[in-house]
C-alpha positions as CSV (number, residue, x, y, z in Angstrom):
1,M,-0.9,-8.4,-41.0
2,D,2.2,-6.3,-40.4
3,S,0.6,-2.8,-39.9
4,I,-2.5,-0.9,-38.5
5,F,-4.1,1.4,-40.8
6,I,-4.5,5.1,-39.2
7,G,-5.8,7.1,-42.0
8,N,-5.1,8.7,-45.5
9,N,-3.1,11.7,-46.5
10,S,-2.3,13.3,-49.7
11,S,0.4,10.6,-50.7
12,G,-1.4,7.6,-49.5
13,P,-2.5,5.5,-46.4
14,E,-1.1,6.3,-43.0
15,V,0.0,2.8,-41.2
16,L,1.5,2.2,-38.1
17,N,4.4,-0.7,-38.5
18,L,3.6,-3.3,-36.0
19,K,7.3,-4.0,-35.6
20,R,7.7,-0.6,-34.4
21,A,4.7,-0.2,-32.5
22,N,6.7,-0.9,-29.1
23,R,8.7,2.2,-29.8
24,H,5.9,4.2,-27.7
25,G,3.8,6.9,-28.9
26,L,1.5,10.2,-28.3
27,I,-1.8,11.3,-29.1
28,A,-2.0,15.0,-28.3
29,G,-4.8,17.8,-29.0
30,A,-7.3,19.8,-27.5
31,T,-10.6,18.8,-25.9
32,G,-12.9,17.9,-28.9
33,T,-10.5,17.5,-31.6
34,G,-11.1,13.7,-32.1
35,K,-8.3,12.2,-29.8
36,T,-10.7,9.6,-28.4
37,V,-11.8,8.2,-31.9
38,T,-8.1,7.9,-33.1
39,L,-7.4,6.1,-30.3
40,Q,-10.4,3.9,-30.4
41,G,-9.5,3.0,-34.0
42,I,-5.8,2.3,-33.0
43,I,-7.0,0.0,-30.5
44,E,-9.5,-1.9,-32.8
45,G,-6.4,-2.2,-35.0
46,F,-4.1,-3.9,-32.3
47,S,-7.0,-6.5,-31.2
48,L,-7.6,-7.2,-34.9
49,A,-3.8,-7.7,-35.2
50,G,-3.8,-10.1,-32.5
51,V,-2.2,-7.5,-29.8
52,P,-3.9,-7.2,-26.4
53,S,-3.9,-3.6,-25.1
54,F,-4.7,-1.8,-21.7
55,V,-6.2,1.4,-21.6
56,A,-7.8,3.7,-19.0
57,D,-11.5,4.9,-19.6
58,V,-11.6,8.3,-18.1
59,K,-14.9,9.4,-19.6
60,G,-16.6,6.0,-19.9
61,D,-16.6,6.4,-23.9
62,L,-14.3,3.9,-24.5
63,S,-16.3,1.0,-23.3
64,G,-18.3,1.0,-26.5
65,L,-15.1,-0.7,-28.0
66,A,-17.2,-4.0,-26.6
67,M,-20.1,-3.5,-29.1
68,A,-20.3,-2.9,-32.8
69,G,-21.4,0.6,-34.0
70,S,-24.8,0.8,-35.7
71,P,-26.1,2.4,-38.6
72,Q,-29.0,3.9,-36.4
73,T,-26.3,6.2,-34.7
74,K,-26.3,10.0,-35.4
75,T,-22.4,9.6,-36.4
76,H,-23.2,7.0,-39.0
77,E,-23.4,9.2,-41.7
78,I,-20.1,11.1,-40.9
79,F,-18.3,7.9,-40.4
80,A,-19.5,6.3,-43.7
81,A,-18.4,9.6,-45.5
82,R,-15.2,9.5,-44.1
83,A,-14.6,5.7,-44.7
84,A,-15.5,6.6,-48.4
85,E,-13.2,9.9,-48.5
86,I,-10.1,7.8,-47.6
87,N,-11.2,4.8,-49.5
88,Q,-11.5,2.4,-46.5
89,Q,-13.3,-0.1,-48.7
90,D,-13.3,-3.0,-45.7
91,W,-14.9,-0.6,-43.2
92,A,-17.7,-2.2,-41.4
93,Y,-18.9,-2.2,-37.6
94,K,-17.7,-4.7,-35.3
95,D,-16.9,-5.4,-31.7
96,N,-14.0,-6.0,-29.9
97,P,-12.9,-8.7,-27.0
98,T,-13.0,-6.9,-24.0
99,Q,-12.5,-7.1,-20.3
100,F,-13.8,-4.3,-17.8
101,W,-11.7,-3.6,-14.7
102,D,-12.3,-1.0,-11.7
103,L,-10.2,-0.4,-8.4
104,F,-13.5,0.3,-6.9
105,G,-15.1,-3.2,-8.3
106,E,-18.0,-1.1,-9.3
107,H,-18.0,-1.2,-13.1
108,G,-15.4,-3.8,-13.6
109,H,-13.6,-6.8,-12.0
110,P,-11.7,-5.6,-8.9
111,V,-8.1,-4.7,-9.4
112,R,-5.7,-5.2,-6.3
113,T,-2.2,-5.6,-5.4
114,T,-0.3,-5.8,-2.2
115,V,1.4,-3.2,-0.4
116,S,4.6,-5.2,-0.5
117,E,3.8,-5.3,-4.6
118,M,3.5,-1.7,-4.5
119,G,6.7,-0.9,-2.6
120,P,7.6,2.2,-0.6
121,L,8.5,4.4,-3.5
122,L,5.2,4.6,-5.2
123,L,3.3,4.5,-1.7
124,A,5.2,7.6,-0.5
125,R,4.1,9.3,-4.1
126,L,0.6,8.1,-3.5
127,M,0.3,9.3,0.1
128,D,2.5,12.6,-0.7
129,L,5.1,12.0,1.8
130,N,8.2,14.1,2.1
131,E,11.7,12.7,2.2
132,V,11.8,12.2,6.2
133,Q,8.5,10.3,6.2
134,E,9.4,8.1,2.9
135,G,12.6,7.2,5.0
136,V,10.3,6.0,7.8
137,L,8.1,4.1,5.5
138,N,11.3,2.4,4.0
139,I,12.1,1.5,7.6
140,A,8.7,-0.3,7.8
141,F,9.0,-2.0,5.0
142,H,12.7,-3.2,5.7
143,V,11.5,-4.4,9.4
144,A,8.8,-6.3,8.0
145,D,10.9,-8.2,5.5
146,Q,13.1,-9.0,8.3
147,D,10.6,-10.3,10.5
148,G,8.5,-11.9,8.0
149,L,5.5,-10.2,8.2
150,L,3.4,-9.9,5.1
151,M,1.8,-6.4,4.3
152,L,-0.9,-7.1,2.0
153,D,-3.4,-4.1,2.8
154,L,-3.7,-0.7,4.4
155,D,-4.3,-2.3,8.0
156,D,-1.1,-4.4,7.8
157,L,1.0,-1.1,7.1
158,Q,-0.7,0.9,9.9
159,A,-0.2,-2.1,12.2
160,M,3.6,-2.1,11.0
161,L,4.0,1.7,11.7
162,V,2.6,1.5,15.2
163,H,5.0,-1.5,15.6
164,C,7.9,0.5,14.4
165,G,6.7,3.6,16.6
166,E,6.8,1.1,19.7
167,R,10.3,-0.1,18.9
168,A,11.7,3.5,17.9
169,D,14.3,3.6,20.6
170,T,15.9,0.2,19.2
171,L,15.3,0.7,15.5
172,T,16.6,4.3,15.6
173,L,19.9,3.1,16.8
174,E,20.1,0.5,13.9
175,Y,18.3,2.4,10.9
176,G,18.1,6.2,12.0
177,N,15.6,8.5,13.7
178,I,11.9,7.2,13.7
179,S,10.1,9.9,15.1
180,K,6.5,9.9,16.7
181,Q,5.5,13.0,14.5
182,S,6.6,11.2,11.1
183,V,4.8,8.2,11.9
184,G,1.6,10.1,12.7
185,S,2.0,12.1,9.5
186,I,2.1,8.9,7.6
187,Q,-0.9,7.4,9.5
188,R,-3.0,10.5,8.6
189,A,-1.8,10.2,4.9
190,L,-3.1,6.3,5.2
191,L,-6.2,7.8,6.5
192,Q,-6.7,10.3,3.6
193,L,-6.0,7.5,1.1
194,R,-8.8,5.5,2.6
195,S,-11.1,8.3,2.1
196,Q,-10.0,8.2,-1.3
197,G,-11.0,4.7,-1.7
198,G,-7.4,3.4,-2.0
199,E,-8.1,0.5,0.4
200,N,-10.1,-1.0,-2.0
201,F,-7.0,-1.3,-4.3
202,F,-4.8,-3.2,-1.7
203,G,-5.4,-6.7,-0.8
204,E,-5.6,-10.1,-2.0
205,P,-6.2,-11.7,-4.7
206,S,-3.8,-9.5,-6.6
207,L,-4.2,-9.3,-10.4
208,D,-2.1,-11.8,-12.2
209,L,-0.9,-9.8,-15.1
210,D,-1.4,-12.7,-17.3
211,E,-5.1,-11.8,-17.3
212,L,-4.2,-8.6,-19.4
213,I,-2.0,-10.6,-22.2
214,R,-4.5,-13.0,-23.9
215,C,-6.5,-13.1,-26.9
216,D,-9.7,-14.7,-27.6
217,D,-10.6,-18.0,-29.6
218,S,-10.5,-16.3,-32.9
219,G,-6.9,-14.6,-32.0
220,R,-7.9,-11.1,-31.5
221,G,-6.0,-9.0,-28.9
222,V,-8.4,-8.6,-25.7
223,V,-8.9,-5.1,-25.0
224,N,-8.5,-4.4,-21.1
225,I,-10.5,-1.2,-19.9
226,L,-10.0,0.1,-16.7
227,A,-13.3,2.3,-15.4
228,A,-11.4,5.6,-14.5
229,D,-14.3,8.1,-14.4
230,K,-14.6,7.8,-10.5
231,L,-10.8,7.4,-10.2
232,M,-10.1,10.6,-11.8
233,S,-11.6,12.4,-8.7
234,S,-8.2,10.8,-7.0
235,P,-5.6,11.8,-9.3
236,K,-2.6,10.2,-7.5
237,L,-4.5,6.8,-7.0
238,Y,-5.0,6.9,-10.6
239,S,-1.5,7.9,-11.8
240,T,0.4,5.6,-9.0
241,F,-1.6,2.6,-10.0
242,L,-1.2,3.0,-13.7
243,L,2.7,3.2,-13.2
244,W,2.8,0.3,-10.7
245,L,1.2,-1.5,-13.2
246,L,3.8,-0.7,-15.8
247,S,6.6,-1.3,-13.5
248,E,5.3,-4.8,-12.6
249,L,5.2,-5.7,-16.2
250,F,8.7,-4.3,-16.9
251,E,9.8,-6.5,-13.7
252,T,7.7,-9.5,-14.6
253,L,8.0,-10.1,-18.5
254,P,10.9,-11.5,-20.0
255,E,13.3,-9.8,-22.5
256,I,12.4,-10.1,-25.9
257,G,14.2,-7.2,-28.1
258,D,12.0,-6.1,-30.9
259,P,9.2,-8.5,-31.7
260,E,7.1,-8.9,-35.0
261,K,4.5,-7.2,-33.0
262,P,3.9,-6.0,-29.5
263,K,3.2,-8.4,-26.7
264,L,1.1,-5.7,-25.0
265,V,0.2,-2.0,-25.6
266,F,-0.5,0.7,-22.7
267,F,-2.8,3.8,-23.1
268,F,-2.2,6.1,-20.7
269,D,-5.3,8.8,-21.1
270,E,-4.9,12.3,-19.2
271,A,-1.3,11.4,-19.0
272,H,-0.5,14.7,-17.3
273,L,-1.7,13.4,-14.1
274,L,1.4,11.0,-14.1
275,F,3.8,13.8,-13.9
276,D,1.9,16.8,-11.9
277,N,3.9,17.5,-9.0
278,A,6.0,14.2,-9.5
279,P,9.3,14.1,-7.4
280,K,12.6,13.5,-9.2
281,A,12.8,9.9,-8.1
282,L,9.9,9.1,-9.4
283,L,10.1,10.9,-12.8
284,E,13.6,8.8,-13.0
285,K,11.6,5.8,-12.4
286,I,8.9,6.6,-15.1
287,E,11.7,7.6,-17.7
288,Q,13.4,4.3,-16.7
289,V,10.3,2.2,-17.1
290,V,9.3,3.9,-20.5
291,R,13.0,3.5,-21.9
292,L,13.7,-0.3,-21.1
293,I,10.1,-1.7,-21.4
294,R,10.2,-1.5,-25.0
295,S,12.5,-4.6,-25.1
296,K,9.9,-6.3,-23.1
297,G,7.5,-6.1,-25.9
298,V,5.6,-3.3,-24.5
299,G,4.4,0.0,-26.1
300,V,3.2,2.6,-24.1
301,Y,1.1,5.5,-25.7
302,F,0.2,8.8,-23.8
303,I,-2.9,10.6,-24.5
304,T,-3.0,14.3,-23.4
305,Q,-4.2,17.9,-24.1
306,N,-0.9,19.7,-24.5
307,P,2.2,17.9,-25.5
308,I,4.2,19.9,-23.2
309,D,2.8,18.1,-20.3
310,I,4.9,15.3,-20.9
311,P,8.9,15.7,-19.5
312,D,11.3,15.9,-22.4
313,T,13.2,12.8,-20.9
314,V,9.9,10.8,-21.4
315,A,8.6,12.5,-24.8
316,A,12.4,11.8,-26.1
317,Q,11.0,7.9,-26.2
318,L,7.8,8.6,-27.9
319,N,8.5,7.7,-31.5
320,N,5.0,7.3,-33.0
321,R,3.0,10.9,-33.0
322,I,-0.7,11.7,-33.7
323,Q,-1.3,15.5,-33.2
324,H,-4.5,16.8,-33.3
325,K,-5.6,20.5,-33.4
326,L,-4.2,22.9,-30.8
327,N,-5.5,26.3,-29.7
328,A,-2.8,29.3,-29.7
329,F,-4.7,31.8,-27.4
330,T,-2.5,32.0,-24.8
331,P,1.6,32.3,-24.5
332,R,1.8,28.6,-22.9
333,D,-0.4,27.5,-25.9
334,Q,1.4,29.1,-28.6
335,Q,4.8,27.6,-26.7
336,A,2.9,24.0,-27.0
337,V,2.2,24.7,-30.8
338,R,6.1,25.4,-31.3
339,S,7.2,22.6,-29.2
340,A,4.7,20.0,-31.0
341,A,5.9,21.4,-34.3
342,E,9.5,20.8,-33.5
343,T,8.9,17.3,-32.6
344,F,8.1,16.1,-36.3
345,R,10.3,15.4,-39.3
346,P,9.9,18.6,-41.3
347,N,7.8,18.5,-44.3
348,P,8.8,21.2,-47.0
349,A,5.4,21.2,-47.9
350,L,3.7,21.9,-44.7
351,D,4.1,25.2,-42.4
352,V,3.6,22.6,-39.2
353,A,3.0,25.1,-36.8
354,Q,0.6,26.9,-38.7
355,V,-1.3,23.8,-39.7
356,I,-1.4,22.4,-36.1
357,T,-4.1,25.4,-35.4
358,E,-6.1,24.9,-38.3
359,L,-6.9,21.0,-38.2
360,K,-10.4,19.9,-38.4
361,I,-12.3,17.5,-36.2
362,G,-11.0,14.1,-37.0
363,E,-8.1,15.3,-38.7
364,A,-4.2,15.2,-37.3
365,L,-0.5,15.7,-38.2
366,V,1.1,12.1,-38.3
367,S,4.5,10.9,-38.0
368,L,5.2,7.1,-37.4
369,L,8.3,4.9,-37.7
370,Q,9.1,3.1,-40.9
371,P,9.9,-0.4,-41.3
372,D,13.8,0.7,-41.2
373,G,13.3,2.7,-37.9
374,S,13.3,6.2,-39.1
375,P,10.4,8.6,-38.5
376,S,7.9,9.3,-41.8
377,I,7.7,13.0,-43.0
378,V,5.0,14.6,-40.9
379,Q,1.5,14.3,-43.1
380,R,-1.7,16.1,-42.7
381,T,-3.8,12.9,-42.4
382,L,-7.9,12.2,-42.3
383,I,-8.1,9.7,-39.3
384,K,-10.4,6.4,-40.0
385,A,-13.7,6.0,-39.0
386,P,-13.9,3.3,-35.7
387,A,-15.7,0.2,-36.4
388,S,-17.0,-0.3,-32.9
389,R,-19.9,1.8,-30.8
390,V,-18.6,5.5,-30.3
391,G,-20.2,6.3,-26.5
392,P,-20.7,4.1,-23.1
393,L,-21.9,0.8,-22.7
394,T,-25.4,0.6,-20.7
395,P,-25.0,-1.2,-17.0
396,Q,-26.9,-3.9,-18.3
397,E,-24.3,-4.5,-21.3
398,R,-21.4,-4.0,-19.1
399,G,-22.7,-6.7,-16.6
400,I,-23.5,-9.2,-19.3
401,M,-19.7,-8.5,-20.7
402,M,-18.4,-9.1,-17.0
403,T,-20.2,-12.3,-16.4
404,T,-19.2,-13.7,-19.8
405,D,-15.7,-13.0,-20.2
406,A,-12.4,-15.0,-19.4
407,V,-11.8,-13.3,-16.0
408,G,-15.2,-14.6,-14.1
409,D,-15.5,-14.3,-10.5
410,K,-11.9,-15.2,-9.7
411,Y,-11.2,-11.5,-8.2
412,D,-14.8,-10.8,-6.9
413,V,-14.1,-12.2,-3.3
414,L,-11.7,-10.4,-1.0
415,I,-9.5,-12.9,0.8
416,D,-8.2,-11.9,4.3
417,R,-5.3,-14.2,5.2
418,E,-3.3,-13.8,8.0
419,S,-0.6,-11.1,7.6
420,A,1.4,-8.5,9.9
421,E,-2.0,-6.9,11.4
422,E,-3.1,-10.4,12.6
423,I,0.5,-11.3,13.7
424,L,1.2,-8.1,15.7
425,A,-2.3,-8.2,17.1
426,A,-1.6,-11.8,18.2
427,K,1.6,-10.9,19.8
428,S,0.3,-7.6,21.4
429,T,-2.4,-9.8,22.9
430,Q,0.1,-12.6,24.0
431,A,2.3,-9.7,25.6
432,A,-0.4,-8.1,27.4
433,A,-1.7,-11.2,28.4
434,A,1.9,-12.2,30.0
435,A,2.2,-8.7,31.3
436,Q,-1.3,-9.4,33.0
437,E,0.0,-12.5,34.3
438,A,3.3,-11.1,35.7
439,K,1.5,-8.3,37.3
440,A,-0.9,-10.9,39.1
441,Q,2.1,-12.9,39.9
442,V,3.7,-9.9,41.6
443,I,0.5,-9.2,43.4
444,A,0.1,-12.8,44.3
445,D,3.7,-13.1,45.6
446,K,3.5,-9.6,47.4
447,E,0.0,-11.2,49.2
448,A,2.0,-14.3,50.0
449,A,4.9,-12.4,51.7
450,T,2.8,-10.2,53.6
451,A,0.8,-13.2,54.8
452,A,3.9,-15.4,55.7
453,K,5.2,-12.1,57.6
454,E,2.0,-11.7,59.6
455,A,1.9,-15.6,60.1
456,A,5.6,-15.2,61.4
457,R,4.6,-12.1,63.5
458,A,1.5,-14.6,65.0
459,D,3.6,-17.4,65.6
460,A,6.3,-15.3,67.3
461,A,3.6,-13.9,69.6
462,A,2.1,-17.2,70.2
463,A,5.8,-18.3,71.3
464,K,6.3,-15.6,73.5
465,E,3.1,-15.7,75.3
466,A,3.6,-19.7,75.5
467,A,7.0,-19.0,77.1
468,R,5.4,-16.3,79.5
469,Q,2.8,-18.7,80.7
470,Q,5.5,-21.8,81.0
471,A,7.6,-19.1,83.1
472,I,4.3,-18.4,85.3
473,A,3.7,-22.1,85.7
474,A,7.3,-22.6,86.7
475,R,7.1,-19.8,89.2
476,E,3.8,-21.1,90.6
477,A,5.0,-24.5,90.5
478,A,8.2,-23.3,92.6
479,K,5.9,-21.7,95.6
480,P,5.7,-23.7,98.5
481,S,2.1,-25.1,99.6
482,M,0.0,-23.8,102.6
483,A,1.2,-26.6,104.8
484,D,4.9,-26.2,103.9
485,K,4.4,-22.6,104.9
486,M,3.0,-23.7,108.4
487,L,5.6,-26.2,109.0
488,Q,8.4,-23.9,107.8
489,S,6.7,-21.1,110.3
490,A,6.7,-23.7,112.9
491,A,10.3,-24.8,112.3
492,R,11.7,-21.2,112.6
493,S,9.7,-20.8,115.6
494,A,11.1,-23.6,117.1
495,A,14.6,-22.8,115.8
496,T,14.3,-19.1,117.2
497,S,13.4,-20.5,120.7
498,I,16.2,-23.1,120.8
499,G,18.5,-20.5,119.4
500,R,17.3,-18.3,122.2
501,Q,18.0,-21.0,124.9
502,V,21.1,-21.9,123.5
503,A,22.1,-18.4,123.3
504,G,21.3,-17.9,126.9
505,S,23.0,-20.9,128.5
506,F,25.9,-20.1,126.2
507,G,25.8,-16.5,127.4
508,K,25.4,-17.3,131.0
509,S,28.3,-19.8,130.7
510,L,30.5,-17.3,129.1
511,V,29.8,-14.4,131.7
512,R,30.5,-17.2,134.3
513,G,33.9,-17.9,132.9
514,I,34.8,-14.5,132.3
515,L,33.9,-13.5,135.9
516,G,35.7,-16.3,137.6
517,G,39.0,-15.5,135.7
518,L,38.8,-11.9,136.9
519,F,38.3,-12.7,140.4
520,K,40.5,-15.7,140.7
């Protein structure tokens, strides 16, 4: 099998060459023109050819790929008539091997990645950060890498932002300004992301990309269906996830050039969400991945209502084109019609711009790459009828599919291992304990110094008092007793009396001597 049957035109069958299927494509058209049925038929063709695919199920309809269609449905007569009209003799209802995924873990196996794997560029897009805030986010990632801190979930990212804010003075000198206002703005954006369910997407176990690239036992490619109906209420999360997944495939898969058939085919429904309000850096990233992932064996197909929703730099890479009806009521609609008409290889027998507005449901203008790589002349084509159910599965059917597929319960339980949040919390606790211990030691040292001072003061007072008492005792000891006083008194009295007597005798002798001398 080297091609996928798309439908029939006036010249014969229209087929998508598998060797050129990795050259990307576009399916466009207004609401209700048959884009979903066309997409379903192409996915069935890839699966039958042994090519796995990944598709976002925006409306829930594509879950029907897991079940065979039924003759009891109201669309049976329409599909049978179409198969007969285009001579599709092998048309029959059949199912496809499927795996269901859901970022919220409600209608499929949980899809997770880590904050580190997502990277600052896509996270900044997801949180709608400006350049200054994105710069602070880059610093947080760099510091985490430098310090060996794993950032697995949003709690880790928030802890890392707080850590950088606390070290702002030091980090600003090395990496540039980190203001509290920028950190606060990022934290508010994180809170908004949590409110949109973003925290369900970040954590472990993260998705193993090999889960998406597998075939069943009969060699049919597995169809990976992302439940995106609820995800559409968070368009930034939806588009960022798809871009992350494409980027991871680009970085992980080896270079294989142009294989005989793609390794994996990606279908981006509501593709305009990928480009709305995207900054220049992100658009360049998308363009780079789309341009280069072809050589990894991955085909990317965008599904959108209006082909001008796709930037020119990306649209230039989309070689396989299927254009359903477009309305031309407004100037923008008319511009879209002209733009779409100009992208096709002209067909002299068709006024493409006119035909685009006249196409019926299930009819499209088709131009696909031929085996030599050149685009085919655009043809008005009747699209084949799908073989699987058109419409969603019941919750019971989906549950059975999830429990019996190859994924099992591998991703059902969230793993919360030690990462930045726990490590920084432990360091903060240790620092707080050390600070408390240091504070307690300071208080203890102060109290000990006060006690020592009081003790020294008391010792000095006691010594002074002891000295005073000793002095008193010495004075007391030096004082004479009463008997000594009486003896001393008696001795003084006697001495006084003797003295008087001696003085009297001496005086008298002296007087006599003097008088004798005078009268001699």
